[in-house]
VMD Tcl script that builds the backbone (N, CA, C; Angstrom):
set m [mol new atoms 297]
animate dup $m
set s [atomselect $m all]
$s set {name element resname resid chain x y z} {
  {N N MET 1 A 0.819 -1.193 0.000}
  {CA C MET 1 A 0.000 0.000 0.000}
  {C C MET 1 A 0.868 1.264 0.000}
  {N N ARG 2 A 1.956 1.233 0.767}
  {CA C ARG 2 A 2.833 2.392 0.856}
  {C C ARG 2 A 3.434 2.703 -0.516}
  {N N TYR 3 A 3.822 1.665 -1.237}
  {CA C TYR 3 A 4.427 1.868 -2.546}
  {C C TYR 3 A 3.406 2.401 -3.545}
  {N N ARG 4 A 2.185 1.962 -3.401}
  {CA C ARG 4 A 1.135 2.442 -4.294}
  {C C ARG 4 A 0.895 3.933 -4.070}
  {N N LEU 5 A 0.843 4.344 -2.779}
  {CA C LEU 5 A 0.645 5.759 -2.479}
  {C C LEU 5 A 1.828 6.595 -2.960}
  {N N THR 6 A 3.032 6.075 -2.809}
  {CA C THR 6 A 4.210 6.781 -3.292}
  {C C THR 6 A 4.159 6.933 -4.811}
  {N N PHE 7 A 3.745 5.890 -5.491}
  {CA C PHE 7 A 3.634 5.949 -6.949}
  {C C PHE 7 A 2.588 6.979 -7.369}
  {N N ILE 8 A 1.449 6.976 -6.700}
  {CA C ILE 8 A 0.379 7.919 -7.043}
  {C C ILE 8 A 0.837 9.352 -6.781}
  {N N ALA 9 A 1.528 9.569 -5.659}
  {CA C ALA 9 A 2.036 10.915 -5.359}
  {C C ALA 9 A 3.059 11.345 -6.409}
  {N N GLY 10 A 3.930 10.445 -6.816}
  {CA C GLY 10 A 4.903 10.761 -7.857}
  {C C GLY 10 A 4.241 11.036 -9.192}
  {N N LEU 11 A 3.222 10.274 -9.495}
  {CA C LEU 11 A 2.484 10.481 -10.734}
  {C C LEU 11 A 1.822 11.861 -10.738}
  {N N ALA 12 A 1.207 12.207 -9.615}
  {CA C ALA 12 A 0.556 13.516 -9.510}
  {C C ALA 12 A 1.581 14.644 -9.623}
  {N N LEU 13 A 2.712 14.479 -8.970}
  {CA C LEU 13 A 3.756 15.495 -9.036}
  {C C LEU 13 A 4.286 15.630 -10.461}
  {N N GLY 14 A 4.504 14.518 -11.112}
  {CA C GLY 14 A 4.957 14.547 -12.498}
  {C C GLY 14 A 3.958 15.224 -13.408}
  {N N TYR 15 A 2.699 14.983 -13.144}
  {CA C TYR 15 A 1.663 15.619 -13.962}
  {C C TYR 15 A 1.686 17.131 -13.768}
  {N N VAL 16 A 1.786 17.546 -12.505}
  {CA C VAL 16 A 1.782 18.983 -12.222}
  {C C VAL 16 A 2.996 19.660 -12.848}
  {N N ILE 17 A 4.158 19.032 -12.712}
  {CA C ILE 17 A 5.378 19.635 -13.253}
  {C C ILE 17 A 5.365 19.638 -14.775}
  {N N GLY 18 A 4.934 18.557 -15.372}
  {CA C GLY 18 A 5.015 18.444 -16.816}
  {C C GLY 18 A 3.741 18.755 -17.561}
  {N N ALA 19 A 2.706 19.136 -16.856}
  {CA C ALA 19 A 1.413 19.340 -17.518}
  {C C ALA 19 A 1.440 20.542 -18.451}
  {N N ARG 20 A 0.703 20.399 -19.505}
  {CA C ARG 20 A 0.543 21.515 -20.434}
  {C C ARG 20 A -0.873 22.072 -20.328}
  {N N ALA 21 A -1.546 21.696 -19.249}
  {CA C ALA 21 A -2.924 22.131 -19.073}
  {C C ALA 21 A -3.010 23.576 -18.622}
  {N N GLY 22 A -1.914 24.130 -18.161}
  {CA C GLY 22 A -1.896 25.531 -17.798}
  {C C GLY 22 A -2.142 25.783 -16.321}
  {N N ARG 23 A -2.165 27.037 -16.006}
  {CA C ARG 23 A -2.272 27.507 -14.626}
  {C C ARG 23 A -3.608 27.115 -13.993}
  {N N GLU 24 A -4.652 27.100 -14.783}
  {CA C GLU 24 A -5.983 26.782 -14.258}
  {C C GLU 24 A -6.020 25.380 -13.647}
  {N N ARG 25 A -5.503 24.426 -14.368}
  {CA C ARG 25 A -5.488 23.039 -13.878}
  {C C ARG 25 A -4.576 22.908 -12.665}
  {N N TYR 26 A -3.445 23.613 -12.679}
  {CA C TYR 26 A -2.535 23.604 -11.536}
  {C C TYR 26 A -3.234 24.125 -10.282}
  {N N GLU 27 A -3.946 25.225 -10.407}
  {CA C GLU 27 A -4.666 25.799 -9.260}
  {C C GLU 27 A -5.753 24.847 -8.768}
  {N N GLN 28 A -6.401 24.156 -9.677}
  {CA C GLN 28 A -7.433 23.195 -9.301}
  {C C GLN 28 A -6.813 22.033 -8.508}
  {N N LEU 29 A -5.683 21.519 -8.965}
  {CA C LEU 29 A -4.997 20.441 -8.249}
  {C C LEU 29 A -4.502 20.907 -6.884}
  {N N LYS 30 A -3.984 22.121 -6.831}
  {CA C LYS 30 A -3.495 22.669 -5.569}
  {C C LYS 30 A -4.636 22.821 -4.553}
  {N N LYS 31 A -5.780 23.277 -5.026}
  {CA C LYS 31 A -6.949 23.425 -4.157}
  {C C LYS 31 A -7.415 22.060 -3.640}
  {N N SER 32 A -7.429 21.066 -4.525}
  {CA C SER 32 A -7.834 19.714 -4.115}
  {C C SER 32 A -6.867 19.138 -3.086}
  {N N ALA 33 A -5.573 19.345 -3.283}
  {CA C ALA 33 A -4.577 18.850 -2.331}
  {C C ALA 33 A -4.731 19.540 -0.982}
  {N N ARG 34 A -5.005 20.821 -0.987}
  {CA C ARG 34 A -5.195 21.562 0.260}
  {C C ARG 34 A -6.445 21.059 0.992}
  {N N GLN 35 A -7.526 20.832 0.260}
  {CA C GLN 35 A -8.746 20.317 0.873}
  {C C GLN 35 A -8.509 18.939 1.465}
  {N N PHE 36 A -7.761 18.104 0.753}
  {CA C PHE 36 A -7.436 16.768 1.257}
  {C C PHE 36 A -6.617 16.859 2.541}
  {N N ALA 37 A -5.626 17.725 2.566}
  {CA C ALA 37 A -4.757 17.853 3.734}
  {C C ALA 37 A -5.498 18.434 4.931}
  {N N GLN 38 A -6.530 19.235 4.699}
  {CA C GLN 38 A -7.273 19.841 5.791}
  {C C GLN 38 A -8.462 19.000 6.240}
  {N N ASN 39 A -8.674 17.879 5.604}
  {CA C ASN 39 A -9.753 16.976 5.983}
  {C C ASN 39 A -9.481 16.445 7.401}
  {N N PRO 40 A -10.455 16.530 8.314}
  {CA C PRO 40 A -10.234 16.064 9.687}
  {C C PRO 40 A -9.831 14.586 9.773}
  {N N ALA 41 A -10.360 13.751 8.906}
  {CA C ALA 41 A -9.993 12.335 8.944}
  {C C ALA 41 A -8.523 12.150 8.570}
  {N N VAL 42 A -8.064 12.889 7.575}
  {CA C VAL 42 A -6.659 12.806 7.165}
  {C C VAL 42 A -5.762 13.346 8.264}
  {N N ARG 43 A -6.157 14.450 8.869}
  {CA C ARG 43 A -5.353 15.044 9.943}
  {C C ARG 43 A -5.276 14.112 11.150}
  {N N ASN 44 A -6.388 13.488 11.503}
  {CA C ASN 44 A -6.378 12.556 12.632}
  {C C ASN 44 A -5.515 11.338 12.336}
  {N N THR 45 A -5.579 10.843 11.110}
  {CA C THR 45 A -4.751 9.699 10.732}
  {C C THR 45 A -3.273 10.063 10.788}
  {N N ALA 46 A -2.930 11.241 10.284}
  {CA C ALA 46 A -1.537 11.689 10.320}
  {C C ALA 46 A -1.065 11.861 11.761}
  {N N GLU 47 A -1.926 12.390 12.605}
  {CA C GLU 47 A -1.568 12.586 14.009}
  {C C GLU 47 A -1.381 11.247 14.723}
  {N N SER 48 A -2.267 10.294 14.476}
  {CA C SER 48 A -2.124 8.990 15.116}
  {C C SER 48 A -0.899 8.251 14.588}
  {N N ALA 49 A -0.579 8.420 13.314}
  {CA C ALA 49 A 0.626 7.802 12.759}
  {C C ALA 49 A 1.875 8.414 13.385}
  {N N ALA 50 A 1.873 9.722 13.580}
  {CA C ALA 50 A 3.012 10.381 14.220}
  {C C ALA 50 A 3.174 9.900 15.654}
  {N N GLN 51 A 2.067 9.781 16.370}
  {CA C GLN 51 A 2.129 9.309 17.752}
  {C C GLN 51 A 2.626 7.865 17.810}
  {N N SER 52 A 2.151 7.026 16.908}
  {CA C SER 52 A 2.611 5.637 16.860}
  {C C SER 52 A 4.102 5.576 16.559}
  {N N GLY 53 A 4.555 6.424 15.659}
  {CA C GLY 53 A 5.977 6.479 15.335}
  {C C GLY 53 A 6.812 6.880 16.532}
  {N N ARG 54 A 6.329 7.868 17.283}
  {CA C ARG 54 A 7.062 8.281 18.497}
  {C C ARG 54 A 7.096 7.160 19.517}
  {N N ASP 55 A 5.981 6.457 19.671}
  {CA C ASP 55 A 5.932 5.349 20.628}
  {C C ASP 55 A 6.891 4.232 20.220}
  {N N LEU 56 A 6.876 3.889 18.939}
  {CA C LEU 56 A 7.774 2.838 18.458}
  {C C LEU 56 A 9.239 3.254 18.567}
  {N N ALA 57 A 9.523 4.517 18.323}
  {CA C ALA 57 A 10.904 5.002 18.452}
  {C C ALA 57 A 11.366 4.901 19.902}
  {N N GLY 58 A 10.474 5.217 20.824}
  {CA C GLY 58 A 10.829 5.090 22.241}
  {C C GLY 58 A 11.086 3.645 22.634}
  {N N LYS 59 A 10.238 2.745 22.151}
  {CA C LYS 59 A 10.439 1.322 22.448}
  {C C LYS 59 A 11.734 0.812 21.829}
  {N N ALA 60 A 12.004 1.244 20.605}
  {CA C ALA 60 A 13.239 0.818 19.946}
  {C C ALA 60 A 14.451 1.357 20.684}
  {N N TYR 61 A 14.374 2.581 21.154}
  {CA C TYR 61 A 15.486 3.168 21.906}
  {C C TYR 61 A 15.767 2.354 23.157}
  {N N HIS 62 A 14.713 1.991 23.890}
  {CA C HIS 62 A 14.907 1.203 25.113}
  {C C HIS 62 A 15.479 -0.181 24.800}
  {N N ALA 63 A 14.981 -0.803 23.744}
  {CA C ALA 63 A 15.477 -2.133 23.383}
  {C C ALA 63 A 16.944 -2.067 22.976}
  {N N VAL 64 A 17.292 -1.067 22.196}
  {CA C VAL 64 A 18.684 -0.941 21.747}
  {C C VAL 64 A 19.588 -0.525 22.896}
  {N N SER 65 A 19.136 0.427 23.706}
  {CA C SER 65 A 19.993 0.905 24.791}
  {C C SER 65 A 20.227 -0.182 25.834}
  {N N ASP 66 A 19.262 -1.079 26.025}
  {CA C ASP 66 A 19.478 -2.193 26.947}
  {C C ASP 66 A 20.569 -3.121 26.432}
  {N N LYS 67 A 20.607 -3.314 25.123}
  {CA C LYS 67 A 21.610 -4.207 24.537}
  {C C LYS 67 A 22.967 -3.533 24.379}
  {N N VAL 68 A 22.945 -2.251 24.026}
  {CA C VAL 68 A 24.191 -1.551 23.751}
  {C C VAL 68 A 24.789 -0.963 25.026}
  {N N GLY 69 A 23.939 -0.546 25.937}
  {CA C GLY 69 A 24.419 -0.002 27.207}
  {C C GLY 69 A 25.005 1.388 27.056}
  {N N GLU 70 A 26.177 1.585 27.574}
  {CA C GLU 70 A 26.819 2.896 27.603}
  {C C GLU 70 A 27.509 3.271 26.286}
  {N N LYS 71 A 27.404 2.442 25.272}
  {CA C LYS 71 A 28.075 2.715 23.995}
  {C C LYS 71 A 27.309 3.699 23.119}
  {N N VAL 72 A 26.082 4.060 23.515}
  {CA C VAL 72 A 25.297 5.021 22.750}
  {C C VAL 72 A 25.871 6.412 23.009}
  {N N PRO 73 A 26.228 7.142 21.953}
  {CA C PRO 73 A 26.766 8.496 22.154}
  {C C PRO 73 A 25.744 9.399 22.839}
  {N N ALA 74 A 26.229 10.329 23.609}
  {CA C ALA 74 A 25.345 11.228 24.358}
  {C C ALA 74 A 24.446 12.029 23.427}
  {N N SER 75 A 24.944 12.401 22.249}
  {CA C SER 75 A 24.134 13.192 21.316}
  {C C SER 75 A 22.913 12.405 20.838}
  {N N VAL 76 A 23.093 11.110 20.605}
  {CA C VAL 76 A 21.976 10.269 20.171}
  {C C VAL 76 A 20.986 10.094 21.317}
  {N N ALA 77 A 21.486 9.852 22.506}
  {CA C ALA 77 A 20.612 9.679 23.669}
  {C C ALA 77 A 19.810 10.948 23.938}
  {N N ASP 78 A 20.435 12.116 23.822}
  {CA C ASP 78 A 19.730 13.382 24.042}
  {C C ASP 78 A 18.638 13.594 22.994}
  {N N ARG 79 A 18.936 13.256 21.747}
  {CA C ARG 79 A 17.948 13.424 20.675}
  {C C ARG 79 A 16.742 12.521 20.900}
  {N N MET 80 A 16.991 11.295 21.290}
  {CA C MET 80 A 15.887 10.372 21.546}
  {C C MET 80 A 15.047 10.847 22.729}
  {N N ARG 81 A 15.688 11.369 23.757}
  {CA C ARG 81 A 14.931 11.897 24.898}
  {C C ARG 81 A 14.053 13.062 24.456}
  {N N SER 82 A 14.593 13.955 23.629}
  {CA C SER 82 A 13.801 15.107 23.194}
  {C C SER 82 A 12.617 14.664 22.335}
  {N N LEU 83 A 12.810 13.639 21.500}
  {CA C LEU 83 A 11.702 13.130 20.690}
  {C C LEU 83 A 10.636 12.484 21.562}
  {N N ARG 84 A 11.061 11.801 22.589}
  {CA C ARG 84 A 10.112 11.122 23.464}
  {C C ARG 84 A 9.265 12.134 24.232}
  {N N TYR 85 A 9.880 13.202 24.717}
  {CA C TYR 85 A 9.149 14.175 25.519}
  {C C TYR 85 A 8.339 15.145 24.684}
  {N N ARG 86 A 8.673 15.299 23.422}
  {CA C ARG 86 A 7.955 16.230 22.563}
  {C C ARG 86 A 6.499 15.831 22.406}
  {N N GLY 87 A 6.217 14.554 22.296}
  {CA C GLY 87 A 4.865 14.093 22.033}
  {C C GLY 87 A 3.977 13.975 23.246}
  {N N GLN 88 A 4.463 14.336 24.411}
  {CA C GLN 88 A 3.669 14.141 25.619}
  {C C GLN 88 A 2.546 15.153 25.779}
  {N N ASN 89 A 2.640 16.305 25.150}
  {CA C ASN 89 A 1.563 17.286 25.266}
  {C C ASN 89 A 0.558 17.163 24.130}
  {N N ASN 90 A 0.593 16.025 23.410}
  {CA C ASN 90 A -0.333 15.716 22.314}
  {C C ASN 90 A -0.279 16.745 21.194}
  {N N GLU 91 A 0.875 17.349 20.990}
  {CA C GLU 91 A 1.044 18.307 19.921}
  {C C GLU 91 A 2.383 18.044 19.261}
  {N N ASP 92 A 2.421 18.199 17.958}
  {CA C ASP 92 A 3.675 17.982 17.271}
  {C C ASP 92 A 4.042 19.206 16.459}
  {N N ASP 93 A 5.185 19.159 15.836}
  {CA C ASP 93 A 5.687 20.298 15.083}
  {C C ASP 93 A 5.043 20.431 13.708}
  {N N TRP 94 A 4.232 19.478 13.315}
  {CA C TRP 94 A 3.691 19.472 11.963}
  {C C TRP 94 A 2.344 20.171 11.868}
  {N N GLY 95 A 1.765 20.567 13.000}
  {CA C GLY 95 A 0.490 21.266 12.967}
  {C C GLY 95 A -0.676 20.363 12.640}
  {N N THR 96 A -0.598 19.106 13.026}
  {CA C THR 96 A -1.673 18.177 12.684}
  {C C THR 96 A -2.683 18.013 13.802}
  {N N THR 97 A -2.527 18.744 14.896}
  {CA C THR 97 A -3.494 18.590 15.983}
  {C C THR 97 A -4.768 19.335 15.629}
  {N N ASN 98 A -5.862 18.913 16.187}
  {CA C ASN 98 A -7.164 19.511 15.895}
  {C C ASN 98 A -7.629 20.457 16.994}
  {N N THR 99 A -6.725 20.937 17.794}
  {CA C THR 99 A -7.123 21.842 18.876}
  {C C THR 99 A -7.011 23.269 18.480}
}
mol reanalyze $m
mol bondsrecalc $m
mol representation Tube
mol addrep $m
């Protein structure tokens, strides 16, 4: 499914870049993309996917750090901590929250 969506997005981008339909068609596609991105169902899905990603990253960090121990550089450990704490207020940097 992921590859299909990537292909469709690439196809749409190629059409927009290479289209000879003119500015009118470009504006129509841009408006449709904006409406799609502002759809509450799409925003909620993106937000839940981001939260799941943060949760999985935290679990992966704990699993790896247990095995690796003190060999993890401090810069990597600090970055993982900041990612873990960023999602605790149910808001992310992408503006996908519905509040």
